[in-house]
CHARMM-style PDB file with segment names, atoms N, HN, CA, C and O in Angstrom:
ATOM      1  N   MET     1       0.541  -1.352   0.116  1.00  0.00      PROA
ATOM      2  CA  MET     1       0.011  -0.014  -0.095  1.00  0.00      PROA
ATOM      3  C   MET     1       1.024   1.535   0.160  1.00  0.00      PROA
ATOM      4  O   MET     1       1.942   1.789   0.941  1.00  0.00      PROA
ATOM      5  N   ALA     2       0.573   2.059  -0.535  1.00  0.00      PROA
ATOM      6  HN  ALA     2      -0.172   1.852  -1.169  1.00  0.00      PROA
ATOM      7  CA  ALA     2       1.704   3.361  -0.961  1.00  0.00      PROA
ATOM      8  C   ALA     2       1.143   4.081  -0.163  1.00  0.00      PROA
ATOM      9  O   ALA     2      -0.055   4.046   0.120  1.00  0.00      PROA
ATOM     10  N   ARG     3       2.164   4.977   0.380  1.00  0.00      PROA
ATOM     11  HN  ARG     3       3.137   5.005   0.151  1.00  0.00      PROA
ATOM     12  CA  ARG     3       1.629   6.286   1.422  1.00  0.00      PROA
ATOM     13  C   ARG     3       0.771   7.312   0.562  1.00  0.00      PROA
ATOM     14  O   ARG     3       0.932   7.728  -0.585  1.00  0.00      PROA
ATOM     15  N   LYS     4      -0.289   7.598   1.614  1.00  0.00      PROA
ATOM     16  HN  LYS     4      -0.419   7.261   2.546  1.00  0.00      PROA
ATOM     17  CA  LYS     4      -1.232   8.793   0.886  1.00  0.00      PROA
ATOM     18  C   LYS     4      -0.663  10.170   0.545  1.00  0.00      PROA
ATOM     19  O   LYS     4      -1.238  11.051  -0.095  1.00  0.00      PROA
ATOM     20  N   ALA     5       0.588  10.211   1.088  1.00  0.00      PROA
ATOM     21  HN  ALA     5       1.055   9.495   1.608  1.00  0.00      PROA
ATOM     22  CA  ALA     5       1.176  11.642   0.347  1.00  0.00      PROA
ATOM     23  C   ALA     5       1.640  10.892  -0.935  1.00  0.00      PROA
ATOM     24  O   ALA     5       0.832  11.438  -1.687  1.00  0.00      PROA
ATOM     25  N   LEU     6       2.334  10.049  -1.757  1.00  0.00      PROA
ATOM     26  HN  LEU     6       2.990   9.606  -1.147  1.00  0.00      PROA
ATOM     27  CA  LEU     6       2.710   9.590  -2.648  1.00  0.00      PROA
ATOM     28  C   LEU     6       1.852   9.658  -3.711  1.00  0.00      PROA
ATOM     29  O   LEU     6       2.029  10.304  -4.744  1.00  0.00      PROA
ATOM     30  N   ILE     7       1.044   9.066  -3.465  1.00  0.00      PROA
ATOM     31  HN  ILE     7       0.899   8.541  -2.626  1.00  0.00      PROA
ATOM     32  CA  ILE     7      -0.825   8.856  -4.187  1.00  0.00      PROA
ATOM     33  C   ILE     7      -1.406  10.250  -4.539  1.00  0.00      PROA
ATOM     34  O   ILE     7      -2.017  10.332  -5.605  1.00  0.00      PROA
ATOM     35  N   GLU     8      -1.295  11.260  -3.833  1.00  0.00      PROA
ATOM     36  HN  GLU     8      -0.798  11.194  -2.968  1.00  0.00      PROA
ATOM     37  CA  GLU     8      -1.818  12.444  -4.366  1.00  0.00      PROA
ATOM     38  C   GLU     8      -0.469  13.415  -5.017  1.00  0.00      PROA
ATOM     39  O   GLU     8      -0.729  14.361  -5.760  1.00  0.00      PROA
ATOM     40  N   LYS     9       0.722  13.130  -4.717  1.00  0.00      PROA
ATOM     41  HN  LYS     9       0.933  12.361  -4.113  1.00  0.00      PROA
ATOM     42  CA  LYS     9       1.447  13.790  -5.938  1.00  0.00      PROA
ATOM     43  C   LYS     9       1.577  13.311  -6.892  1.00  0.00      PROA
ATOM     44  O   LYS     9       2.109  13.981  -7.776  1.00  0.00      PROA
ATOM     45  N   SER    10       1.257  12.252  -7.116  1.00  0.00      PROA
ATOM     46  HN  SER    10       0.824  11.707  -6.398  1.00  0.00      PROA
ATOM     47  CA  SER    10       1.146  11.430  -8.543  1.00  0.00      PROA
ATOM     48  C   SER    10      -0.125  11.711  -9.150  1.00  0.00      PROA
ATOM     49  O   SER    10      -0.224  11.425 -10.343  1.00  0.00      PROA
ATOM     50  N   ASN    11      -1.312  12.315  -8.452  1.00  0.00      PROA
ATOM     51  HN  ASN    11      -1.232  12.547  -7.483  1.00  0.00      PROA
ATOM     52  CA  ASN    11      -1.921  12.717  -9.414  1.00  0.00      PROA
ATOM     53  C   ASN    11      -2.068  13.718  -9.571  1.00  0.00      PROA
ATOM     54  O   ASN    11      -3.230  13.948  -9.907  1.00  0.00      PROA
ATOM     55  N   LYS    12      -1.309  14.771  -9.492  1.00  0.00      PROA
ATOM     56  HN  LYS    12      -0.366  14.584  -9.219  1.00  0.00      PROA
ATOM     57  CA  LYS    12      -1.305  16.502 -10.148  1.00  0.00      PROA
ATOM     58  C   LYS    12      -0.300  16.281 -10.941  1.00  0.00      PROA
ATOM     59  O   LYS    12       0.616  15.464 -10.843  1.00  0.00      PROA
ATOM     60  N   LYS    13      -0.591  17.264 -11.940  1.00  0.00      PROA
ATOM     61  HN  LYS    13      -1.335  17.927 -12.020  1.00  0.00      PROA
ATOM     62  CA  LYS    13       0.053  17.391 -13.286  1.00  0.00      PROA
ATOM     63  C   LYS    13       1.204  17.940 -13.178  1.00  0.00      PROA
ATOM     64  O   LYS    13       1.666  18.943 -12.633  1.00  0.00      PROA
ATOM     65  N   PRO    14       1.631  16.966 -13.892  1.00  0.00      PROA
ATOM     66  CA  PRO    14       3.725  16.887 -13.354  1.00  0.00      PROA
ATOM     67  C   PRO    14       4.247  18.345 -14.533  1.00  0.00      PROA
ATOM     68  O   PRO    14       3.640  18.689 -15.547  1.00  0.00      PROA
ATOM     69  N   LYS    15       5.316  18.862 -14.061  1.00  0.00      PROA
ATOM     70  HN  LYS    15       5.809  18.583 -13.237  1.00  0.00      PROA
ATOM     71  CA  LYS    15       5.936  20.114 -14.723  1.00  0.00      PROA
ATOM     72  C   LYS    15       6.177  19.535 -16.319  1.00  0.00      PROA
ATOM     73  O   LYS    15       5.916  20.184 -17.332  1.00  0.00      PROA
ATOM     74  N   PHE    16       6.652  18.370 -16.290  1.00  0.00      PROA
ATOM     75  HN  PHE    16       6.864  17.843 -15.468  1.00  0.00      PROA
ATOM     76  CA  PHE    16       6.738  18.175 -18.051  1.00  0.00      PROA
ATOM     77  C   PHE    16       6.255  16.440 -17.959  1.00  0.00      PROA
ATOM     78  O   PHE    16       6.413  15.636 -17.040  1.00  0.00      PROA
ATOM     79  N   SER    17       5.666  16.291 -19.208  1.00  0.00      PROA
ATOM     80  HN  SER    17       5.537  16.944 -19.955  1.00  0.00      PROA
ATOM     81  CA  SER    17       5.077  15.064 -18.988  1.00  0.00      PROA
ATOM     82  C   SER    17       5.740  13.673 -19.390  1.00  0.00      PROA
ATOM     83  O   SER    17       5.184  12.739 -19.966  1.00  0.00      PROA
ATOM     84  N   THR    18       7.083  13.753 -18.944  1.00  0.00      PROA
ATOM     85  HN  THR    18       7.536  14.512 -18.476  1.00  0.00      PROA
ATOM     86  CA  THR    18       8.144  12.638 -18.975  1.00  0.00      PROA
ATOM     87  C   THR    18       7.978  12.268 -17.686  1.00  0.00      PROA
ATOM     88  O   THR    18       7.796  11.056 -17.568  1.00  0.00      PROA
ATOM     89  N   ARG    19       7.977  13.098 -16.327  1.00  0.00      PROA
ATOM     90  HN  ARG    19       8.125  14.082 -16.423  1.00  0.00      PROA
ATOM     91  CA  ARG    19       7.645  13.074 -15.255  1.00  0.00      PROA
ATOM     92  C   ARG    19       6.715  12.405 -14.371  1.00  0.00      PROA
ATOM     93  O   ARG    19       6.791  12.357 -13.143  1.00  0.00      PROA
ATOM     94  N   LYS    20       5.417  11.654 -15.465  1.00  0.00      PROA
ATOM     95  HN  LYS    20       5.355  11.693 -16.462  1.00  0.00      PROA
ATOM     96  CA  LYS    20       4.153  11.241 -15.087  1.00  0.00      PROA
ATOM     97  C   LYS    20       4.566   9.927 -14.545  1.00  0.00      PROA
ATOM     98  O   LYS    20       5.408   9.314 -15.201  1.00  0.00      PROA
ATOM     99  N   GLN    21       4.018   9.279 -13.225  1.00  0.00      PROA
ATOM    100  HN  GLN    21       3.334   9.777 -12.692  1.00  0.00      PROA
ATOM    101  CA  GLN    21       3.890   8.282 -13.019  1.00  0.00      PROA
ATOM    102  C   GLN    21       2.935   7.625 -12.661  1.00  0.00      PROA
ATOM    103  O   GLN    21       1.941   8.096 -12.110  1.00  0.00      PROA
ATOM    104  N   THR    22       3.172   6.118 -13.007  1.00  0.00      PROA
ATOM    105  HN  THR    22       3.980   5.735 -13.455  1.00  0.00      PROA
ATOM    106  CA  THR    22       2.187   5.441 -13.495  1.00  0.00      PROA
ATOM    107  C   THR    22       1.724   4.760 -12.235  1.00  0.00      PROA
ATOM    108  O   THR    22       2.689   4.115 -11.825  1.00  0.00      PROA
ATOM    109  N   ARG    23       0.434   4.565 -11.230  1.00  0.00      PROA
ATOM    110  HN  ARG    23      -0.350   5.089 -11.563  1.00  0.00      PROA
ATOM    111  CA  ARG    23      -0.039   3.992 -10.314  1.00  0.00      PROA
ATOM    112  C   ARG    23      -1.003   2.824 -10.315  1.00  0.00      PROA
ATOM    113  O   ARG    23      -1.718   2.538 -11.275  1.00  0.00      PROA
ATOM    114  N   CYS    24      -0.974   2.308  -9.404  1.00  0.00      PROA
ATOM    115  HN  CYS    24      -0.393   2.540  -8.624  1.00  0.00      PROA
ATOM    116  CA  CYS    24      -2.347   1.070  -9.484  1.00  0.00      PROA
ATOM    117  C   CYS    24      -3.467   1.981  -8.803  1.00  0.00      PROA
ATOM    118  O   CYS    24      -3.459   2.591  -7.733  1.00  0.00      PROA
ATOM    119  N   LYS    25      -4.685   1.827 -10.060  1.00  0.00      PROA
ATOM    120  HN  LYS    25      -4.691   1.332 -10.929  1.00  0.00      PROA
ATOM    121  CA  LYS    25      -5.722   2.669  -9.405  1.00  0.00      PROA
ATOM    122  C   LYS    25      -6.496   2.100  -8.377  1.00  0.00      PROA
ATOM    123  O   LYS    25      -7.309   2.868  -7.864  1.00  0.00      PROA
ATOM    124  N   ILE    26      -6.441   0.729  -7.862  1.00  0.00      PROA
ATOM    125  HN  ILE    26      -5.780   0.105  -8.278  1.00  0.00      PROA
ATOM    126  CA  ILE    26      -7.022  -0.190  -6.545  1.00  0.00      PROA
ATOM    127  C   ILE    26      -5.914   0.270  -5.251  1.00  0.00      PROA
ATOM    128  O   ILE    26      -6.421   0.888  -4.315  1.00  0.00      PROA
ATOM    129  N   CYS    27      -4.582   0.006  -5.202  1.00  0.00      PROA
ATOM    130  HN  CYS    27      -4.170  -0.496  -5.963  1.00  0.00      PROA
ATOM    131  CA  CYS    27      -3.725  -0.039  -3.981  1.00  0.00      PROA
ATOM    132  C   CYS    27      -2.914   1.228  -4.106  1.00  0.00      PROA
ATOM    133  O   CYS    27      -2.514   1.724  -3.053  1.00  0.00      PROA
ATOM    134  N   GLY    28      -2.600   1.853  -5.312  1.00  0.00      PROA
ATOM    135  HN  GLY    28      -2.926   1.450  -6.167  1.00  0.00      PROA
ATOM    136  CA  GLY    28      -1.630   2.631  -5.652  1.00  0.00      PROA
ATOM    137  C   GLY    28      -0.247   2.497  -5.423  1.00  0.00      PROA
ATOM    138  O   GLY    28       0.418   3.324  -4.798  1.00  0.00      PROA
ATOM    139  N   ARG    29       0.076   1.732  -5.794  1.00  0.00      PROA
ATOM    140  HN  ARG    29      -0.465   1.061  -6.301  1.00  0.00      PROA
ATOM    141  CA  ARG    29       1.359   0.813  -5.753  1.00  0.00      PROA
ATOM    142  C   ARG    29       2.416   0.861  -7.504  1.00  0.00      PROA
ATOM    143  O   ARG    29       1.887   0.330  -8.480  1.00  0.00      PROA
ATOM    144  N   SER    30       3.367   1.305  -7.611  1.00  0.00      PROA
ATOM    145  HN  SER    30       3.797   1.737  -6.818  1.00  0.00      PROA
ATOM    146  CA  SER    30       3.999   2.294  -8.491  1.00  0.00      PROA
ATOM    147  C   SER    30       4.667   1.144  -9.387  1.00  0.00      PROA
ATOM    148  O   SER    30       4.516   1.070 -10.607  1.00  0.00      PROA
ATOM    149  N   LYS    31       5.336   0.364  -8.705  1.00  0.00      PROA
ATOM    150  HN  LYS    31       5.458   0.424  -7.714  1.00  0.00      PROA
ATOM    151  CA  LYS    31       6.026  -0.805  -9.354  1.00  0.00      PROA
ATOM    152  C   LYS    31       5.539  -1.750  -9.736  1.00  0.00      PROA
ATOM    153  O   LYS    31       4.459  -1.796  -9.147  1.00  0.00      PROA
ATOM    154  N   GLY    32       5.686  -3.233 -10.858  1.00  0.00      PROA
ATOM    155  HN  GLY    32       6.564  -3.196 -11.337  1.00  0.00      PROA
ATOM    156  CA  GLY    32       4.807  -3.804 -11.236  1.00  0.00      PROA
ATOM    157  C   GLY    32       3.320  -3.513 -11.947  1.00  0.00      PROA
ATOM    158  O   GLY    32       2.321  -4.231 -11.898  1.00  0.00      PROA
ATOM    159  N   TYR    33       3.541  -1.899 -12.798  1.00  0.00      PROA
ATOM    160  HN  TYR    33       4.353  -1.316 -12.838  1.00  0.00      PROA
ATOM    161  CA  TYR    33       2.262  -1.822 -13.145  1.00  0.00      PROA
ATOM    162  C   TYR    33       2.075  -2.326 -14.613  1.00  0.00      PROA
ATOM    163  O   TYR    33       2.963  -2.570 -15.430  1.00  0.00      PROA
ATOM    164  N   LEU    34       0.825  -2.419 -14.752  1.00  0.00      PROA
ATOM    165  HN  LEU    34       0.104  -2.220 -14.088  1.00  0.00      PROA
ATOM    166  CA  LEU    34       0.144  -3.039 -16.115  1.00  0.00      PROA
ATOM    167  C   LEU    34      -0.688  -1.971 -16.887  1.00  0.00      PROA
ATOM    168  O   LEU    34      -1.795  -1.548 -16.552  1.00  0.00      PROA
ATOM    169  N   LYS    35       0.016  -1.625 -17.943  1.00  0.00      PROA
ATOM    170  HN  LYS    35       0.915  -1.969 -18.215  1.00  0.00      PROA
ATOM    171  CA  LYS    35      -0.881  -0.449 -18.612  1.00  0.00      PROA
ATOM    172  C   LYS    35      -1.800  -0.408 -19.075  1.00  0.00      PROA
ATOM    173  O   LYS    35      -2.625   0.487 -19.258  1.00  0.00      PROA
ATOM    174  N   LYS    36      -1.713  -1.822 -19.413  1.00  0.00      PROA
ATOM    175  HN  LYS    36      -1.043  -2.549 -19.264  1.00  0.00      PROA
ATOM    176  CA  LYS    36      -3.257  -2.285 -20.129  1.00  0.00      PROA
ATOM    177  C   LYS    36      -4.598  -2.296 -19.051  1.00  0.00      PROA
ATOM    178  O   LYS    36      -5.760  -1.980 -19.305  1.00  0.00      PROA
ATOM    179  N   PHE    37      -4.212  -2.609 -18.202  1.00  0.00      PROA
ATOM    180  HN  PHE    37      -3.267  -2.866 -17.995  1.00  0.00      PROA
ATOM    181  CA  PHE    37      -5.372  -2.931 -17.328  1.00  0.00      PROA
ATOM    182  C   PHE    37      -5.547  -1.822 -16.019  1.00  0.00      PROA
ATOM    183  O   PHE    37      -6.504  -1.676 -15.259  1.00  0.00      PROA
ATOM    184  N   GLU    38      -4.392  -1.193 -16.065  1.00  0.00      PROA
ATOM    185  HN  GLU    38      -3.614  -1.311 -16.682  1.00  0.00      PROA
ATOM    186  CA  GLU    38      -4.154   0.337 -14.834  1.00  0.00      PROA
ATOM    187  C   GLU    38      -4.185  -0.083 -13.643  1.00  0.00      PROA
ATOM    188  O   GLU    38      -4.838   0.479 -12.764  1.00  0.00      PROA
ATOM    189  N   MET    39      -3.352  -1.321 -13.428  1.00  0.00      PROA
ATOM    190  HN  MET    39      -2.822  -1.778 -14.142  1.00  0.00      PROA
ATOM    191  CA  MET    39      -3.470  -2.135 -12.063  1.00  0.00      PROA
ATOM    192  C   MET    39      -2.154  -2.976 -11.959  1.00  0.00      PROA
ATOM    193  O   MET    39      -1.631  -3.609 -12.876  1.00  0.00      PROA
ATOM    194  N   CYS    40      -1.784  -2.879 -10.862  1.00  0.00      PROA
ATOM    195  HN  CYS    40      -2.209  -2.365 -10.117  1.00  0.00      PROA
ATOM    196  CA  CYS    40      -0.544  -3.750 -10.287  1.00  0.00      PROA
ATOM    197  C   CYS    40      -0.599  -5.127 -10.502  1.00  0.00      PROA
ATOM    198  O   CYS    40      -1.628  -5.784 -10.657  1.00  0.00      PROA
ATOM    199  N   ARG    41       0.984  -5.692 -10.508  1.00  0.00      PROA
ATOM    200  HN  ARG    41       1.820  -5.158 -10.383  1.00  0.00      PROA
ATOM    201  CA  ARG    41       0.653  -7.186 -10.784  1.00  0.00      PROA
ATOM    202  C   ARG    41      -0.034  -7.859  -9.377  1.00  0.00      PROA
ATOM    203  O   ARG    41      -0.428  -9.024  -9.423  1.00  0.00      PROA
ATOM    204  N   ILE    42      -0.128  -7.254  -8.424  1.00  0.00      PROA
ATOM    205  HN  ILE    42       0.192  -6.307  -8.386  1.00  0.00      PROA
ATOM    206  CA  ILE    42      -0.953  -7.841  -7.504  1.00  0.00      PROA
ATOM    207  C   ILE    42      -2.118  -7.939  -7.340  1.00  0.00      PROA
ATOM    208  O   ILE    42      -2.607  -9.008  -6.974  1.00  0.00      PROA
ATOM    209  N   CYS    43      -2.965  -6.689  -7.604  1.00  0.00      PROA
ATOM    210  HN  CYS    43      -2.569  -5.821  -7.901  1.00  0.00      PROA
ATOM    211  CA  CYS    43      -4.072  -6.518  -7.888  1.00  0.00      PROA
ATOM    212  C   CYS    43      -4.710  -7.397  -8.945  1.00  0.00      PROA
ATOM    213  O   CYS    43      -5.715  -8.089  -8.784  1.00  0.00      PROA
ATOM    214  N   PHE    44      -3.896  -7.259 -10.183  1.00  0.00      PROA
ATOM    215  HN  PHE    44      -3.079  -6.696 -10.313  1.00  0.00      PROA
ATOM    216  CA  PHE    44      -4.281  -8.403 -11.194  1.00  0.00      PROA
ATOM    217  C   PHE    44      -4.206  -9.353 -10.983  1.00  0.00      PROA
ATOM    218  O   PHE    44      -5.270  -9.920 -11.228  1.00  0.00      PROA
ATOM    219  N   ARG    45      -3.468  -9.993 -10.612  1.00  0.00      PROA
ATOM    220  HN  ARG    45      -2.603  -9.532 -10.413  1.00  0.00      PROA
ATOM    221  CA  ARG    45      -3.462 -11.365 -10.030  1.00  0.00      PROA
ATOM    222  C   ARG    45      -4.819 -11.924  -8.967  1.00  0.00      PROA
ATOM    223  O   ARG    45      -5.330 -13.044  -8.974  1.00  0.00      PROA
ATOM    224  N   GLU    46      -5.141 -10.860  -8.180  1.00  0.00      PROA
ATOM    225  HN  GLU    46      -4.725  -9.950  -8.174  1.00  0.00      PROA
ATOM    226  CA  GLU    46      -6.061 -11.570  -7.413  1.00  0.00      PROA
ATOM    227  C   GLU    46      -7.578 -11.474  -8.198  1.00  0.00      PROA
ATOM    228  O   GLU    46      -8.562 -12.202  -8.066  1.00  0.00      PROA
ATOM    229  N   ARG    47      -7.366 -10.297  -9.058  1.00  0.00      PROA
ATOM    230  HN  ARG    47      -6.567  -9.706  -9.165  1.00  0.00      PROA
ATOM    231  CA  ARG    47      -8.754  -9.820  -9.867  1.00  0.00      PROA
ATOM    232  C   ARG    47      -8.887 -11.397 -10.591  1.00  0.00      PROA
ATOM    233  O   ARG    47      -9.805 -12.216 -10.550  1.00  0.00      PROA
ATOM    234  N   ALA    48      -7.859 -11.419 -11.106  1.00  0.00      PROA
ATOM    235  HN  ALA    48      -7.113 -10.753 -11.139  1.00  0.00      PROA
ATOM    236  CA  ALA    48      -8.294 -12.347 -12.403  1.00  0.00      PROA
ATOM    237  C   ALA    48      -8.303 -13.547 -11.824  1.00  0.00      PROA
ATOM    238  O   ALA    48      -8.799 -14.373 -12.591  1.00  0.00      PROA
ATOM    239  N   ARG    49      -7.929 -14.061 -10.681  1.00  0.00      PROA
ATOM    240  HN  ARG    49      -7.526 -13.390 -10.058  1.00  0.00      PROA
ATOM    241  CA  ARG    49      -8.260 -15.249  -9.752  1.00  0.00      PROA
ATOM    242  C   ARG    49      -9.970 -15.592  -9.936  1.00  0.00      PROA
ATOM    243  O   ARG    49     -10.779 -16.464 -10.253  1.00  0.00      PROA
ATOM    244  N   GLU    50      -9.805 -14.094  -9.443  1.00  0.00      PROA
ATOM    245  HN  GLU    50      -9.147 -13.386  -9.186  1.00  0.00      PROA
ATOM    246  CA  GLU    50     -11.495 -14.600  -8.660  1.00  0.00      PROA
ATOM    247  C   GLU    50     -12.638 -13.982 -10.331  1.00  0.00      PROA
ATOM    248  O   GLU    50     -13.809 -13.611 -10.244  1.00  0.00      PROA
ATOM    249  N   GLY    51     -11.928 -14.048 -11.475  1.00  0.00      PROA
ATOM    250  HN  GLY    51     -10.977 -14.349 -11.546  1.00  0.00      PROA
ATOM    251  CA  GLY    51     -12.462 -13.892 -12.498  1.00  0.00      PROA
ATOM    252  C   GLY    51     -13.206 -12.487 -12.556  1.00  0.00      PROA
ATOM    253  O   GLY    51     -14.373 -12.629 -12.921  1.00  0.00      PROA
ATOM    254  N   GLU    52     -12.930 -11.470 -12.355  1.00  0.00      PROA
ATOM    255  HN  GLU    52     -11.982 -11.355 -12.058  1.00  0.00      PROA
ATOM    256  CA  GLU    52     -13.493 -10.154 -12.327  1.00  0.00      PROA
ATOM    257  C   GLU    52     -12.882  -9.480 -13.901  1.00  0.00      PROA
ATOM    258  O   GLU    52     -13.671  -8.830 -14.587  1.00  0.00      PROA
ATOM    259  N   ILE    53     -11.296  -9.721 -14.427  1.00  0.00      PROA
ATOM    260  HN  ILE    53     -10.656 -10.249 -13.869  1.00  0.00      PROA
ATOM    261  CA  ILE    53     -11.297  -9.425 -15.404  1.00  0.00      PROA
ATOM    262  C   ILE    53     -11.713 -10.232 -16.874  1.00  0.00      PROA
ATOM    263  O   ILE    53     -11.059 -11.089 -17.470  1.00  0.00      PROA
ATOM    264  N   PRO    54     -12.985  -9.662 -17.213  1.00  0.00      PROA
ATOM    265  CA  PRO    54     -12.949 -10.384 -18.855  1.00  0.00      PROA
ATOM    266  C   PRO    54     -11.969 -10.563 -19.273  1.00  0.00      PROA
ATOM    267  O   PRO    54     -11.071  -9.725 -19.354  1.00  0.00      PROA
ATOM    268  N   GLY    55     -11.918 -11.889 -19.690  1.00  0.00      PROA
ATOM    269  HN  GLY    55     -12.647 -12.570 -19.624  1.00  0.00      PROA
ATOM    270  CA  GLY    55     -10.940 -12.867 -20.984  1.00  0.00      PROA
ATOM    271  C   GLY    55      -9.578 -13.192 -20.548  1.00  0.00      PROA
ATOM    272  O   GLY    55      -8.646 -13.620 -21.230  1.00  0.00      PROA
ATOM    273  N   VAL    56      -9.629 -12.850 -18.991  1.00  0.00      PROA
ATOM    274  HN  VAL    56     -10.385 -12.502 -18.437  1.00  0.00      PROA
ATOM    275  CA  VAL    56      -8.567 -13.095 -18.544  1.00  0.00      PROA
ATOM    276  C   VAL    56      -8.946 -14.648 -17.562  1.00  0.00      PROA
ATOM    277  O   VAL    56      -9.943 -14.693 -16.842  1.00  0.00      PROA
ATOM    278  N   ARG    57      -8.055 -15.731 -17.688  1.00  0.00      PROA
ATOM    279  HN  ARG    57      -7.245 -15.694 -18.273  1.00  0.00      PROA
ATOM    280  CA  ARG    57      -8.006 -16.536 -17.150  1.00  0.00      PROA
ATOM    281  C   ARG    57      -6.467 -17.607 -16.500  1.00  0.00      PROA
ATOM    282  O   ARG    57      -5.349 -17.741 -16.998  1.00  0.00      PROA
ATOM    283  N   LYS    58      -6.953 -18.086 -15.474  1.00  0.00      PROA
ATOM    284  HN  LYS    58      -7.861 -17.977 -15.069  1.00  0.00      PROA
ATOM    285  CA  LYS    58      -5.577 -18.391 -15.152  1.00  0.00      PROA
ATOM    286  C   LYS    58      -4.902 -20.127 -15.830  1.00  0.00      PROA
ATOM    287  O   LYS    58      -5.540 -21.178 -15.889  1.00  0.00      PROA
ATOM    288  N   SER    59      -3.814 -19.941 -16.146  1.00  0.00      PROA
ATOM    289  HN  SER    59      -3.296 -19.087 -16.098  1.00  0.00      PROA
ATOM    290  CA  SER    59      -3.307 -20.810 -17.119  1.00  0.00      PROA
ATOM    291  C   SER    59      -2.697 -21.974 -16.258  1.00  0.00      PROA
ATOM    292  O   SER    59      -2.503 -21.964 -15.043  1.00  0.00      PROA
ATOM    293  N   SER    60      -2.414 -23.074 -17.244  1.00  0.00      PROA
ATOM    294  HN  SER    60      -2.572 -23.082 -18.231  1.00  0.00      PROA
ATOM    295  CA  SER    60      -1.800 -24.384 -16.504  1.00  0.00      PROA
ATOM    296  C   SER    60      -1.772 -25.116 -17.491  1.00  0.00      PROA
ATOM    297  O   SER    60      -2.521 -25.037 -18.465  1.00  0.00      PROA
ATOM    298  N   TRP    61      -0.983 -25.815 -17.333  1.00  0.00      PROA
ATOM    299  HN  TRP    61      -0.374 -25.879 -16.542  1.00  0.00      PROA
ATOM    300  CA  TRP    61       0.111 -26.469 -18.614  1.00  0.00      PROA
ATOM    301  C   TRP    61       1.027 -27.666 -17.754  1.00  0.00      PROA
ATOM    302  OT1 TRP    61       1.888 -28.323 -18.340  1.00  0.00      PROA
TER     303      TRP     61
END
């Protein structure tokens, strides 16, 4: 879980567009971010396991 101050700081418009930091919409984590789903790998895995993300399912081989 990210600190509230860091989440608020990342929501502000940066001075330069390259400084924009992507964060998970659910928990605020900045690392392990999946751009296509706009969430971190941990939240993605939990949602995929519960079947909340359409078209994604757990693979096994």
